[in-house]
FIDOGU-993210 format. One record per residue (C-alpha): residue number from 1; residue in one letter; x, y, z. Coordinates in Angstrom, 2 decimals. Layout:
REM FIDOGU-993210
num	residuo	x	y	z
NUM	A	X	Y	Z
...
***
This chain:
REM FIDOGU-993210
num	residuo	x	y	z
1	M	-56.32	-32.76	9.22
2	T	-58.73	-30.45	7.39
3	K	-61.36	-28.99	9.71
4	F	-64.72	-26.78	8.76
5	S	-63.24	-23.94	10.29
6	D	-60.51	-24.34	7.66
7	L	-62.55	-23.80	5.01
8	K	-63.67	-20.19	5.53
9	L	-67.14	-20.38	5.93
10	G	-69.15	-17.49	7.28
11	P	-69.26	-17.25	11.29
12	K	-72.57	-17.60	11.22
13	V	-72.73	-21.04	9.01
14	Q	-69.59	-22.21	11.14
15	K	-71.79	-22.20	14.74
16	A	-74.66	-24.18	12.74
17	I	-72.15	-26.64	11.62
18	D	-70.62	-26.47	15.37
19	E	-74.49	-27.12	16.74
20	A	-74.61	-30.15	14.55
21	G	-71.71	-31.69	16.01
22	Y	-69.59	-31.52	13.00
23	T	-65.88	-31.01	12.97
24	E	-64.08	-32.18	9.98
25	P	-65.69	-32.13	6.28
26	T	-65.76	-35.66	4.34
27	P	-63.03	-35.50	1.36
28	I	-65.96	-34.35	-1.39
29	Q	-66.51	-31.38	1.01
30	A	-63.16	-30.47	1.78
31	G	-62.69	-30.16	-2.09
32	A	-65.77	-28.67	-3.41
33	I	-66.36	-26.03	-0.65
34	P	-63.54	-23.93	-0.87
35	A	-63.95	-24.01	-5.15
36	A	-67.37	-23.05	-4.62
37	L	-66.87	-20.12	-2.38
38	E	-64.36	-18.73	-5.04
39	G	-67.19	-18.62	-7.65
40	R	-65.73	-21.40	-9.66
41	D	-68.07	-23.93	-11.24
42	V	-67.58	-27.40	-9.63
43	L	-68.52	-30.97	-10.86
44	G	-68.38	-32.93	-7.92
45	I	-67.92	-36.96	-8.12
46	A	-68.65	-38.96	-5.14
47	Q	-69.86	-42.23	-3.59
48	T	-73.49	-42.09	-1.78
49	G	-73.24	-40.91	1.64
50	T	-70.33	-38.56	1.79
51	G	-71.82	-35.64	2.13
52	K	-72.71	-33.88	-1.19
53	T	-75.49	-32.00	-0.06
54	A	-73.53	-30.15	2.39
55	S	-71.00	-29.48	-0.31
56	F	-72.94	-27.14	-2.19
57	T	-75.46	-25.77	0.75
58	L	-72.83	-24.55	2.92
59	P	-71.35	-22.09	0.46
60	M	-74.22	-21.16	-1.20
61	I	-75.59	-19.57	2.48
62	T	-72.28	-18.23	2.95
63	Q	-72.75	-16.43	-0.42
64	L	-76.36	-15.52	-0.11
65	A	-75.62	-14.00	3.45
66	R	-75.54	-10.54	1.73
67	G	-78.37	-9.29	-0.20
68	R	-81.89	-9.62	-0.52
69	A	-84.34	-11.45	-3.12
70	K	-86.62	-9.54	-5.38
71	A	-90.48	-10.82	-6.02
72	R	-90.90	-13.98	-8.23
73	M	-87.09	-13.79	-8.71
74	P	-84.79	-16.02	-6.71
75	R	-81.26	-15.61	-5.98
76	S	-80.26	-19.31	-6.22
77	L	-81.82	-22.24	-7.96
78	V	-81.28	-26.13	-7.06
79	L	-82.72	-28.62	-9.12
80	C	-83.56	-32.45	-7.73
81	P	-84.75	-35.34	-9.48
82	T	-87.17	-36.45	-6.92
83	R	-89.82	-35.01	-4.47
84	E	-87.95	-36.97	-1.43
85	L	-84.56	-35.40	-2.22
86	A	-85.55	-32.26	-3.02
87	A	-87.54	-32.26	0.63
88	Q	-84.07	-33.44	2.11
89	V	-82.08	-30.56	0.60
90	A	-84.63	-28.28	2.03
91	E	-84.29	-29.50	5.89
92	N	-80.55	-29.30	5.17
93	F	-80.93	-25.78	4.37
94	D	-83.12	-24.96	7.67
95	T	-80.26	-26.67	9.57
96	Y	-77.42	-25.01	8.22
97	S	-78.96	-21.37	7.85
98	K	-80.98	-20.91	11.03
99	H	-78.68	-17.94	12.08
100	V	-78.88	-16.17	8.46
101	K	-82.13	-14.90	7.43
102	L	-82.75	-16.60	4.26
103	T	-85.55	-17.51	2.78
104	K	-86.50	-20.33	0.40
105	A	-89.32	-22.02	-1.27
106	L	-89.68	-25.87	-2.44
107	L	-91.44	-26.22	-5.17
108	I	-92.73	-30.09	-5.80
109	G	-95.88	-31.99	-7.39
110	G	-98.37	-32.90	-5.11
111	V	-98.55	-29.53	-3.18
112	S	-101.23	-26.81	-4.04
113	F	-99.71	-24.13	-6.53
114	K	-101.37	-21.38	-4.61
115	E	-99.29	-22.42	-1.26
116	Q	-96.17	-22.29	-3.47
117	D	-97.27	-18.82	-5.50
118	V	-97.16	-17.20	-2.01
119	L	-93.83	-17.72	-1.23
120	I	-92.63	-16.96	-4.36
121	D	-94.13	-13.72	-4.38
122	R	-92.58	-12.74	-1.25
123	G	-89.38	-12.99	-2.81
124	V	-86.96	-16.27	-2.12
125	D	-83.41	-16.39	-1.52
126	V	-83.29	-20.42	-2.17
127	L	-85.90	-22.70	-4.56
128	I	-85.62	-25.89	-4.55
129	A	-87.53	-27.61	-7.13
130	T	-88.21	-30.75	-9.45
131	P	-87.57	-29.82	-13.14
132	G	-91.40	-30.27	-13.64
133	R	-93.01	-27.89	-11.23
134	L	-90.30	-25.34	-11.97
135	L	-91.13	-24.98	-15.62
136	D	-95.12	-24.81	-14.49
137	H	-94.75	-22.05	-12.46
138	H	-92.65	-20.31	-15.24
139	E	-95.25	-20.95	-17.61
140	R	-98.22	-19.51	-15.58
141	G	-95.84	-16.09	-15.07
142	K	-95.40	-16.68	-11.56
143	L	-91.53	-17.14	-11.80
144	L	-88.50	-15.08	-13.29
145	L	-85.18	-16.76	-13.24
146	N	-83.63	-13.66	-14.26
147	D	-81.57	-13.06	-11.13
148	V	-80.40	-16.46	-10.35
149	K	-76.62	-16.23	-9.29
150	I	-75.93	-19.81	-8.07
151	M	-77.37	-22.68	-9.97
152	V	-77.08	-26.67	-8.27
153	V	-77.89	-29.96	-10.21
154	D	-77.99	-32.46	-7.62
155	E	-77.51	-36.08	-8.57
156	A	-76.77	-34.75	-12.10
157	D	-76.26	-38.02	-14.03
158	R	-80.11	-39.08	-12.89
159	M	-81.26	-35.50	-14.07
160	L	-79.72	-36.11	-17.56
161	D	-80.66	-39.60	-17.80
162	M	-84.26	-39.69	-16.81
163	G	-85.56	-38.12	-19.50
164	F	-84.72	-34.40	-17.94
165	I	-82.40	-33.45	-20.79
166	P	-84.90	-31.46	-22.59
167	D	-86.44	-29.59	-19.45
168	I	-82.80	-29.15	-18.18
169	E	-81.65	-27.01	-21.28
170	R	-84.88	-25.45	-21.35
171	I	-84.03	-24.28	-17.72
172	F	-80.39	-23.22	-18.12
173	S	-81.72	-21.02	-21.32
174	L	-83.58	-19.37	-18.45
175	V	-80.78	-18.63	-16.03
176	P	-78.19	-15.95	-16.72
177	F	-75.16	-16.78	-18.55
178	T	-73.00	-15.79	-16.08
179	R	-74.41	-17.58	-13.38
180	Q	-72.32	-20.17	-10.87
181	T	-73.10	-23.87	-12.00
182	L	-72.34	-26.83	-9.31
183	F	-72.94	-30.32	-10.32
184	F	-72.96	-33.44	-8.14
185	S	-73.48	-36.88	-8.48
186	A	-72.18	-40.14	-7.27
187	T	-71.65	-41.62	-10.88
188	M	-70.99	-39.62	-14.31
189	A	-70.80	-41.66	-17.39
190	P	-68.67	-40.41	-20.37
191	E	-71.53	-39.68	-22.54
192	I	-73.28	-37.70	-19.53
193	E	-70.27	-35.90	-18.49
194	R	-69.89	-34.68	-22.02
195	I	-73.45	-32.87	-21.72
196	T	-72.15	-31.40	-18.60
197	N	-69.58	-29.80	-20.68
198	T	-71.95	-27.65	-22.24
199	F	-73.20	-25.99	-19.08
200	L	-70.47	-25.64	-17.08
201	S	-67.67	-23.62	-17.39
202	N	-63.66	-24.25	-16.53
203	P	-65.25	-26.34	-13.70
204	E	-63.14	-27.74	-10.92
205	R	-63.54	-31.52	-11.18
206	V	-63.76	-33.15	-7.39
207	E	-63.67	-36.83	-7.48
208	V	-62.95	-38.06	-4.36
209	A	-63.36	-41.85	-4.83
210	R	-63.40	-44.17	-8.59
211	Q	-66.84	-43.52	-10.13
212	A	-69.61	-46.22	-9.13
213	T	-67.75	-47.49	-6.44
214	A	-69.73	-48.66	-3.04
215	S	-68.81	-47.92	0.51
216	E	-66.25	-50.47	1.82
217	T	-68.27	-50.57	4.97
218	I	-71.15	-52.48	3.22
219	E	-71.22	-56.20	3.00
220	Q	-72.69	-57.35	-0.60
221	G	-74.05	-60.59	-1.51
222	V	-76.43	-62.00	-4.17
223	V	-79.05	-65.18	-3.84
224	L	-79.06	-67.13	-7.40
225	F	-82.64	-68.13	-7.81
226	K	-85.04	-70.05	-10.00
227	G	-88.50	-70.75	-9.33
228	S	-89.77	-74.24	-9.25
229	R	-92.16	-73.37	-12.11
230	K	-92.74	-69.84	-14.14
231	D	-96.05	-69.24	-12.80
232	R	-94.96	-69.68	-9.13
233	Q	-91.49	-67.78	-9.58
234	A	-93.03	-65.01	-8.02
235	S	-94.88	-66.21	-4.78
236	E	-91.49	-68.01	-4.27
237	K	-88.99	-65.19	-4.68
238	R	-91.50	-63.54	-1.98
239	K	-90.93	-66.23	0.19
240	L	-87.57	-66.32	-0.40
241	L	-87.37	-62.34	0.92
242	R	-88.79	-63.34	3.99
243	A	-86.58	-66.15	4.62
244	L	-83.70	-64.00	4.20
245	I	-85.13	-61.32	6.46
246	D	-85.75	-63.88	9.15
247	A	-82.17	-64.97	8.26
248	E	-80.55	-61.63	9.34
249	G	-82.46	-61.65	12.84
250	D	-82.23	-59.11	15.19
251	A	-79.36	-57.43	13.30
252	C	-81.75	-56.05	10.48
253	S	-83.32	-53.61	12.92
254	N	-84.74	-51.71	9.68
255	A	-84.22	-52.03	5.72
256	I	-85.18	-51.05	2.45
257	I	-86.50	-52.99	-0.02
258	F	-86.19	-51.83	-3.87
259	C	-88.19	-53.12	-6.73
260	N	-87.63	-52.11	-10.38
261	R	-91.65	-51.70	-11.03
262	K	-94.32	-49.59	-8.88
263	M	-96.79	-52.95	-9.22
264	D	-94.10	-55.10	-7.23
265	V	-93.58	-52.54	-4.84
266	D	-97.26	-52.71	-3.87
267	T	-97.21	-56.81	-3.98
268	V	-94.30	-57.20	-2.12
269	A	-95.83	-54.49	0.49
270	K	-98.88	-56.24	1.05
271	S	-97.35	-59.68	1.06
272	L	-95.02	-58.63	3.53
273	S	-97.81	-56.93	5.68
274	K	-99.94	-60.19	5.23
275	Y	-96.93	-62.51	6.96
276	G	-96.68	-59.93	9.79
277	Y	-93.99	-57.57	8.81
278	D	-94.34	-53.82	9.66
279	A	-93.85	-52.65	5.91
280	A	-95.32	-49.85	3.70
281	P	-94.82	-48.97	0.00
282	I	-93.38	-45.55	-1.37
283	H	-93.21	-45.03	-5.02
284	G	-93.83	-42.14	-7.83
285	D	-97.85	-42.96	-7.83
286	L	-98.86	-42.15	-4.51
287	E	-99.84	-39.13	-3.39
288	Q	-97.37	-36.77	-1.82
289	S	-99.29	-36.75	1.42
290	Q	-98.88	-40.43	1.68
291	R	-95.15	-40.26	0.81
292	T	-94.20	-38.21	3.28
293	R	-96.10	-39.53	5.85
294	T	-94.33	-43.16	5.17
295	L	-91.03	-41.63	4.19
296	D	-91.53	-39.86	8.23
297	G	-92.80	-42.70	9.89
298	F	-89.35	-44.90	8.58
299	R	-86.63	-42.09	10.03
300	A	-88.63	-41.95	12.87
301	G	-88.30	-45.82	13.76
302	D	-92.20	-46.34	13.88
303	L	-91.72	-48.20	10.35
304	R	-89.43	-51.32	10.11
305	F	-89.85	-52.14	6.05
306	L	-89.49	-49.63	3.70
307	V	-90.87	-51.13	-0.02
308	A	-89.53	-48.39	-2.55
309	S	-88.88	-47.91	-6.11
310	D	-85.76	-45.67	-7.09
311	V	-87.68	-42.85	-6.12
312	A	-85.91	-43.71	-2.63
313	A	-82.27	-44.62	-4.12
314	R	-81.47	-41.24	-4.92
315	G	-79.95	-39.08	-1.89
316	L	-82.42	-40.63	0.96
317	D	-80.60	-39.90	4.05
318	V	-81.98	-42.01	7.07
319	P	-78.57	-42.78	9.18
320	A	-79.32	-45.79	10.62
321	V	-80.35	-48.37	7.86
322	S	-78.89	-51.51	8.79
323	H	-79.83	-53.70	5.49
324	V	-81.06	-53.15	1.61
325	F	-82.27	-55.61	-0.08
326	N	-82.97	-55.67	-3.93
327	F	-85.79	-57.49	-4.75
328	D	-84.93	-56.75	-8.31
329	V	-81.62	-56.48	-9.92
330	P	-81.69	-52.89	-11.08
331	S	-81.77	-52.31	-14.83
332	H	-79.02	-49.82	-14.77
333	A	-75.99	-50.58	-13.29
334	E	-75.67	-47.28	-11.75
335	D	-78.68	-47.53	-9.55
336	Y	-77.43	-50.23	-7.59
337	V	-74.64	-48.23	-6.30
338	H	-77.36	-45.42	-5.46
339	R	-79.40	-48.20	-3.72
340	I	-77.03	-50.07	-1.41
341	G	-75.88	-46.12	-0.66
342	R	-78.75	-45.78	1.56
343	T	-77.22	-47.89	4.14
344	G	-73.51	-48.00	5.34
345	R	-73.51	-44.24	5.38
346	A	-71.28	-41.92	7.68
347	G	-68.82	-44.78	8.45
348	R	-71.52	-47.04	9.84
349	D	-71.51	-50.60	8.76
350	G	-74.49	-52.00	6.60
351	K	-75.64	-55.05	4.58
352	A	-77.22	-55.13	0.70
353	I	-78.64	-58.51	-0.24
354	M	-79.95	-58.95	-3.55
355	I	-82.14	-61.60	-5.44
356	C	-81.26	-62.74	-9.24
357	V	-83.54	-64.52	-11.20
358	P	-82.48	-66.15	-14.63
359	S	-83.96	-63.18	-16.42
360	D	-81.70	-60.89	-14.42
361	E	-78.38	-62.34	-14.87
362	R	-77.15	-59.85	-17.87
363	N	-78.11	-57.23	-15.31
364	L	-76.02	-58.89	-12.91
365	E	-73.07	-58.51	-15.26
366	D	-73.48	-55.35	-15.80
367	V	-73.46	-54.18	-11.80
368	E	-70.25	-56.19	-11.45
369	R	-68.56	-54.82	-14.64
370	L	-69.35	-51.75	-12.94
371	L	-68.00	-52.49	-9.43
372	Q	-64.98	-53.83	-11.13
373	K	-65.27	-56.96	-9.13
374	P	-67.86	-60.09	-8.32
375	I	-70.46	-59.83	-5.75
376	P	-70.38	-63.16	-2.93
377	R	-72.76	-65.70	-3.90
378	L	-74.63	-66.42	-0.96
379	A	-76.89	-69.46	0.14
380	N	-80.38	-69.76	-0.36
381	P	-82.15	-69.88	3.04
382	A	-84.77	-72.33	2.04
383	A	-82.66	-74.63	0.60
384	P	-82.50	-77.55	3.84
385	A	-86.84	-77.87	2.90
386	A	-85.77	-78.31	-0.75
387	A	-83.03	-80.73	0.14
388	D	-85.86	-82.95	2.12
389	T	-88.04	-83.58	-0.87
390	G	-84.94	-84.24	-3.30
391	A	-85.82	-80.89	-4.98
392	P	-82.77	-78.35	-6.06
393	A	-82.24	-75.76	-3.61
394	E	-82.92	-72.97	-5.73
395	Q	-86.67	-74.52	-6.66
396	T	-87.51	-74.26	-3.26
397	S	-91.57	-72.71	-3.05
398	E	-94.23	-72.39	-1.16
399	V	-96.20	-75.48	-2.34
400	A	-93.17	-77.32	-3.58
401	A	-92.97	-79.46	-0.35
402	P	-96.79	-80.55	-0.54
403	E	-96.24	-81.34	-4.66
404	A	-93.18	-83.66	-4.11
405	A	-95.01	-85.62	-1.23
406	T	-97.79	-86.52	-3.25
407	A	-96.60	-89.76	-4.83
408	E	-99.47	-90.00	-7.22
409	T	-99.40	-88.26	-10.52
410	P	-102.49	-86.10	-10.88
411	K	-105.18	-87.36	-13.65
412	P	-105.28	-85.02	-16.80
413	K	-108.39	-82.76	-16.65
414	R	-111.07	-84.11	-18.82
415	T	-112.22	-81.47	-21.16
416	R	-115.01	-81.27	-23.58
417	T	-112.86	-81.84	-26.23
418	R	-111.16	-84.79	-24.94
419	R	-114.61	-86.27	-24.41
420	K	-115.63	-85.37	-28.10
421	R	-112.14	-87.10	-29.11
422	E	-113.04	-90.58	-26.82
423	E	-116.49	-91.13	-28.06
424	A	-115.87	-90.30	-31.88
425	P	-114.54	-94.11	-32.54
426	Q	-117.42	-95.38	-30.82
427	A	-119.86	-93.48	-32.73
428	E	-118.02	-94.46	-36.05
429	A	-117.75	-98.33	-35.22
430	A	-121.74	-98.43	-33.76
431	P	-122.69	-98.55	-37.44
432	A	-120.57	-101.82	-38.60
433	A	-120.73	-103.21	-35.40
434	A	-125.08	-103.49	-35.46
435	P	-126.45	-106.08	-37.30
436	V	-128.45	-104.89	-40.39
437	E	-131.92	-105.45	-39.22
438	A	-134.74	-106.50	-42.23
439	P	-137.39	-104.60	-42.74
440	V	-140.41	-105.39	-40.42
441	D	-143.96	-106.07	-42.35
442	V	-146.41	-103.68	-40.80
443	P	-150.01	-104.98	-41.48
444	V	-151.94	-102.75	-43.33
445	A	-155.72	-103.12	-43.44
446	A	-157.10	-104.15	-46.85
447	P	-158.25	-101.47	-48.86
448	A	-162.05	-101.12	-50.22
449	D	-161.40	-101.44	-53.94
450	D	-158.56	-102.01	-56.40
451	V	-158.57	-98.37	-57.33
452	A	-157.58	-97.45	-53.44
453	A	-155.18	-100.67	-53.57
454	A	-153.42	-98.99	-57.01
455	E	-153.11	-95.74	-55.09
456	L	-151.57	-97.22	-51.70
457	A	-149.23	-98.80	-54.26
458	D	-148.09	-95.62	-56.04
459	I	-147.66	-94.11	-52.30
460	A	-146.08	-96.77	-50.57
461	P	-144.30	-98.97	-52.99
462	A	-142.77	-102.47	-52.22
463	P	-138.93	-102.08	-50.65
464	V	-136.74	-103.14	-53.29
465	D	-133.59	-105.65	-52.82
466	K	-130.45	-103.37	-52.59
467	P	-127.55	-105.70	-52.15
468	E	-125.09	-102.69	-52.01
469	A	-126.69	-101.25	-48.63
470	A	-125.53	-104.46	-47.17
471	E	-121.83	-104.29	-48.57
472	Q	-121.63	-100.46	-47.56
473	A	-122.99	-101.73	-44.11
474	A	-120.39	-104.39	-43.70
475	S	-117.80	-102.15	-45.08
476	G	-118.58	-99.04	-42.90
477	R	-118.37	-96.88	-46.08
478	A	-121.61	-94.56	-46.03
479	P	-123.43	-93.16	-49.23
480	S	-121.99	-90.13	-50.93
481	R	-123.44	-86.86	-50.83
482	N	-126.99	-86.66	-53.36
483	G	-127.43	-90.22	-52.63
484	R	-124.71	-91.09	-54.98
485	R	-122.78	-94.65	-54.17
486	G	-118.96	-95.26	-54.64
487	D	-119.38	-96.79	-58.20
488	N	-121.04	-93.40	-59.23
489	R	-124.02	-95.02	-60.49
490	V	-127.28	-92.85	-61.03
491	V	-130.13	-94.11	-59.40
492	G	-133.83	-93.17	-61.64
493	M	-137.06	-92.54	-60.30
494	G	-138.10	-96.50	-60.44
495	D	-141.91	-97.68	-61.09
496	H	-143.48	-95.38	-58.70
497	M	-142.95	-92.69	-61.24
498	P	-146.03	-90.27	-61.03
499	T	-148.25	-90.33	-64.21
500	F	-148.37	-86.76	-65.25
501	I	-144.65	-86.72	-65.66
502	E	-145.01	-89.86	-68.31
503	K	-147.24	-87.48	-70.45
504	S	-145.61	-85.28	-73.08
505	F	-145.41	-82.05	-73.42
506	E	-147.85	-81.70	-76.52
507	E	-150.75	-83.39	-74.45
508	R	-150.49	-81.08	-71.77
509	M	-150.57	-78.16	-73.87
510	V	-153.33	-79.07	-75.81
511	R	-155.28	-79.72	-72.40
***
């Protein structure tokens, strides 16, 4: 059995390892450390929780123990995809280099440029950074990469798959061609591996486990769930999550709950807090101080549930995470391996439970294809409540029981349009049903003379009998536009035509 003392690390580094209580290296450490000490490029592939971070920090500290950094010119560079992983790598350097006088700087977003500039100006042996903040310092003229001798890309597949490819290529063009390059990751897809071949020169490939495999100490399971209605599926899914947590009981001492979207991270965290669960969110849109405070509280045991996006799926090292809940099936199958790798670390037992809705079934197939084995199906903890109502088990919801208990069908909502449609036939039938009333004779005072009587006759002529009106009223037909009836007959002005119209044009011209 190989021991750390057999790896030819520096005596001061070996002393720090002994004080940390480690005696035997993991397989990835035993394979990568000797090659790195020889100055060779290394491509390390191993599942999460196997100590990849120590695989490059220990040989780097041994090699950097001799020499001194110049101002603004770091001697080594470690690139990480997330701020949390970069901060964790920095902690590892502090642990293993406490007997070696090495300086380091952490360049991540959410921290003042001024504080970071002060560290760079003093000269650093180890520079740990995210790509974006590193290029920001370089563009401001505060950082030179001409003296980098060792370059490490941690979580290499994620770095190249998260849209960092242009930044990575630019950073590699800024460091010397003669640098030593170390790539470490849990997964390495073939297309990503072809890209890494352009950055590594005859690397020592150390692959201690099949790519994209999860630890055998992690018990996995998935619950297939379908909401009772589309608009209720989200709330019912959160209820299912609470039921899964309750079903684990005291065995669930703490857990990380992963969601695909940042919005869902906030929603799930608020929902758990509302129902009395000690939960807090962490994702990329939060302030760095809040993210650090939340993560520290979870590590210290002050926080039981950490609801996170994939920002916490890579490299997050919390030794005693009992459970991982995948609220969503990850869009990328490789992310599933990283997520569940937060539990069952360093040989401990762990449990990973995932919720799969019908829209995520294709992603579930991709995950099982990557694992090359099916994930065991678990029963829905809320199924007994659904059985009482006769509803399918997967349709259990927060409101399903009250609805099932209601026997009568709710009345449709009476809208304005519905009322108009109901009243329209009645309005049309009204004229046909109403009897045709005879004209009422209104008594008019007798005119004073015959002339007045004639004028009155011109203004208010006697009613004319119109049999068509009665016929149309009986049939329900109304007169057409412009006063025309159905027979298209033109109606003249009648006997009440004014006298001036009867006069000829010549008479009017003469006058």
